[in-house]
C-alpha positions, -999 to +999 in steps of 0.1 A: +000+000+000+019+030-013-001+063-013+023+075-041+005+050-063-026+072-062-008+095-087-003+067-112-039+057-108-052+092-115-027+096-144-043+065-160-079+072-153-081+110-150-051+120-171-063+154-183-081+165-151-065+195-133-045+181-104-023+209-090-021+246-092+007+269-078+008+304-091+012+301-129+021+264-127-009+242-137-005+204-140-029+177-150-027+143-132-006+128-161+018+158-160+020+157-122+027+120-121+054+122-147+071+150-128+069+131-095+083+100-112+113+120-125+121+132-090+116+097-075+139+082-101+165+109-095+165+101-058+169+064-066+198+073-088+214+091-058+211+058-039+180+066-018+166+033-005+134+022+013+133+037+048+158+065+041+148+099+055+146+128+030+142+163+045+129+195+030+134+231+041+113+249+015+084+274+014+052+264-003+060+254-039+056+227-066+090+213-056+079+208-020+046+193-030+061+168-054+088+158-030+063+144-006+050+119-032+084+112-049+098+101-016+067+079-011+073+062-044+109+054-034+099+039-001+117+067+017+103+087+046+098+124+041+107+149+068+092+183+060+108+210+081+096+245+086+111+273+067+109+294+099+135+273+117+167+289+128+201+274+124+205+253+155+170+240+152+177+229+116+207+210+128+188+194+157+159+181+136+181+170+107+202+150+131+173+136+151+155+125+119+186+107+105+180+125+072+203+114+044+192+139+017+181+175+020+161+195-006+161+233+000+167+266-018+193+294-018+176+313+010+188+287+035+223+280+021+241+302+046+225+286+076+230+251+062+266+257+053+272+267+090+261+233+102+271+211+073+301+196+090+278+183+118+253+167+094+274+136+089+245+114+076+241+136+045+266+129+018+281+158-002+261+149-033+228+148-014+222+185-010+197+197-037+187+232-045+155+240-063+165+274-075+202+273-084+225+253-107+259+269-097+260+270-059+291+251-047+284+220-027+248+216-040+232+198-069+207+212-092+173+197-084+158+204-118+188+191-137+187+158-118+150+155-126+155+162-162+180+134-165+157+109-149+129+086-163+093+097-160+082+061-156+068+048-123+096+032-102+094-005-102+101-033-076+095-012-045+072-030-021+055-008+005+034-023+033+005-004+050+026+000+082+057+014+065+063+050+076+055+078+051+066+109+071+080+123+103+062+155+113+079+175+140+056+191+165+078+222+168+113+234+162+127+229+197+160+234+214+153+205+238+139+171+229+122+172+195+091+150+190+089+135+156+054+122+149+054+092+126+026+086+101+024+055+080+011+050+044-021+035+059-026+065+082-023+090+054-045+068+032-072+070+059-068+108+060-078+107+024-109+086+025-122+096+060-119+133+054-132+131+018-163+115+031-166+138+061-163+169+039-186+156+012-159+159-014-160+144-049-134+140-077-147+173-091-141+192-059-115+220-059-097+226-026-073+254-018-046+258+009-027+288+020-010+275+052+025+260+053+025+226+036+050+214+062+025+214+091+001+185+096-030+207+092-022+208+054-029+171+051-065+177+062-074+189+027-044+176+008-050+139+014-087+139+004-079+158-028-051+133-036-073+103-027-102+114-050-081+128-078-096+163-073-079+196-079-055+210-052-045+247-053-015+257-032-009+294-024+025+308-014+010+324+017-022+337+031-035+372+021-072+377+026-079+398-004-060+376-029-074+345-012-110+356-019-100+366-054-086+331-059-118+314-046-139+334-070-115+329-100-109+291-095-144+283-082-129+267-051-153+244-032-134+234+000-110+253+023-093+247+056-084+278+077-072+286+112-093+311+132-071+341+125-075+335+088-112+332+091-114+365+110-092+382+083-115+370+056-146+383+074-129+417+076-116+418+041-129+446+019-138+422-009-156+396+012-191+389-003-215+361-006-213+363-044-175+361-045-175+330-023-207+313-036-187+283-049-176+273-014-192+242+000-170+240+031-151+263+054-133+241+080-119+258+111-088+241+127-059+247+149-075+267+177-109+275+191-129+300+169-148+324+191-186+320+189-191+355+176-169+347+145-186+314+140-220+330+140-209+358+117-195+333+092-225+311+093-248+341+088-228+354+058-220+319+043-248+297+057-244+260+057-207+258+050-190+259+085-172+228+098-149+227+128-122+201+135-105+194+169-075+171+166-040+161+175-013+153+150-007+122+170-040+108+158-073+118+173-100+140+158-136+151+161-155+170+134-185+193+138-205+188+107-221+218+089-256+203+095-249+200+133-237+236+138-271+251+146-279+226+173-244+223+187-226+256+179-202+254+209-193+218+203-163+205+183-184+176+170-180+138+172-153+113+162-154+100+126-164+064+118-141+037+133-131+060+161-137+057+198-136+085+225-135+084+263-135+112+289-113+100+318-107+114+353-073+116+370-077+080+380-082+068+345-120+061+350-146+072+326-167+101+338-205+106+333-221+127+306-215+164+313-185+159+336-151+173+326-122+150+322-092+143+299-101+136+262-088+102+251-093+085+218-082+057+194-088+050+158-073+046+123-052+078+124-033+069+156+004+073+152+027+042+158+048+065+180+072+094+183+104+087+162+131+071+184+112+082+216+095+051+231+095+069+265+074+098+251+052+074+232+044+055+264+033+087+281+010+096+252-005+062+243-017+040+272-034+007+265-039+018+229-056+050+238-041+084+230-043+108+260-047+143+247-039+163+278-070+184+268-100+188+290-135+184+278-169+168+283-196+152+261-233+160+261-261+135+261-258+131+223-221+123+225-209+156+211-175+169+225-170+203+242-135+216+249-129+232+283-092+238+280-065+229+255-032+212+264-021+227+296+004+252+282+004+249+244+001+281+224-013+280+189+000+310+169-011+312+133-020+276+133+015+265+146+019+247+179+042+267+202+054+249+234+061+274+262+086+251+279+110+254+249+110+292+254+111+290+292+142+268+291+160+296+272+148+324+295+159+307+327+195+307+315+196+345+318+215+354+350+189+380+361+159+356+359+148+336+389+116+321+375+096+323+343+062+314+330+053+317+293+017+316+282-004+327+252-022+360+250-047+370+223-034+385+190-056+398+162-034+384+134-020+352+149-048+341+173-023+338+201+013+350+208+037+341+236+041+364+266+068+359+292+062+367+329+094+367+349+105+370+385+139+386+387+168+377+410+172+414+417+147+441+408+157+463+380+187+442+371+173+440+335+146+459+317+117+441+301+128+453+266+164+442+271+152+407+282+127+405+253+155+413+228+178+387+245+151+360+243+142+367+207+178+364+196+180+329+211+148+311+203+148+284+177+121+297+154+104+330+146+070+318+160+087+313+194+096+350+198+078+366+227+055+395+222+063+411+255+080+405+289+062+413+322+081+415+355+062+403+385+071+400+422+055+366+424+032+343+404-003+332+414-001+296+426-023+268+438-021+251+472+006+228+459+027+258+448+021+252+411+021+283+390-013+292+376-007+304+341-045+304+334-049+331+361-021+352+347-036+349+313-070+360+324-056+389+344-036+401+314-067+400+292-087+421+318-059+446+320-049+449+283-080+438+265-080+414+236-067+437+209-029+438+206 
């Protein structure tokens, strides 16, 4: 079971149907399959074998898109890394993933050259550039493709449980968590979500988020499964996004709340411009009720909401359930089970809050090379989310709180502990707590509250600059630093970030 075979299937039975659009590049299924085959065969010519890890550091592009599937056809494992990663995080994740080939572009050459000597698993001829043919130490991606066959690779046997990708939960300075997805899991993404979204082979889906984050697969896989049309944008801009929907007659979109809010406030938002839409799926963070209601009023009967973990549990609120259950995040898809457990691991009654746990076809086999973390997350076959919620009498799930500390900024998971571990190394800092505060553009952004060893030993601005020069990725940069004499704590002495967050909202409001 190789999900790369879907492209050969569509090339045979839907050869002239539009498959992929990126800016002025438009490929049919036959053209796309041939292009992917050339890349797959070029990788095989470089010696890539089944199980080898192939990393990318690229922005949204045709090259990034086709690499996913070319690696699948070789039997390799794709490791898509964020283009926002800083130098040391690049090194950490490339080493942790055991990547033996890297595909990137000239924007990242300086940082990669600085760490090349430590990337001992990547041979000198296995650095590929998608936008250059004369950079020393790098091969020309397109030249290698042009010299390779456009026929489907032969003789590579893929089983359903063979890994397809390693998705890193964030660019960390500490212990990275590489989430493994198999060919079977990604295949189930395709047919489960295609059915849940009411997609058909004639659907047209469009994505403006970074293709390297797992949320992209929520609409990518059903489009690939069905042989529908997938439009990838370089980035999100609300005005041009609406123009593209109208021009391309887009039917299905997946957006994070900050993007939905931007669309609602765009000057060219209109029912007529967006009349082709059949689904607007909100993911990545809770969308406030006022925005849900406004969207449903202006585009009735299109709103879906998905709650989920990359590790493999989801619920979906269907568009036809929104009016009756507007504050719910829906129900698990077919073949899924869900339980709400108390601190003793016992199921709680309807309406009572507990930890959300689930199991089903999308459940990861584990974190890459981290059986210890896997054992913490999956117990007796059940994924423990760390999120708190309850179900109503109809079995619909309601979120009470997300993972204890996680911040979701622009649809990207940001883990406060990664930032805190950097801040506490500053000699003036005694204690730190990082938490998310509301942000109009990103949904949330990190704020650092600190207790200093000595009052006035460093200014908030100085500390903010110091932190933001040292974090691993741009999305980890703190918006502000607040100096406190002490933190609110519970009876056990545990810091109450929730209280600090609420107090900050009251003091500063929700507009930043």
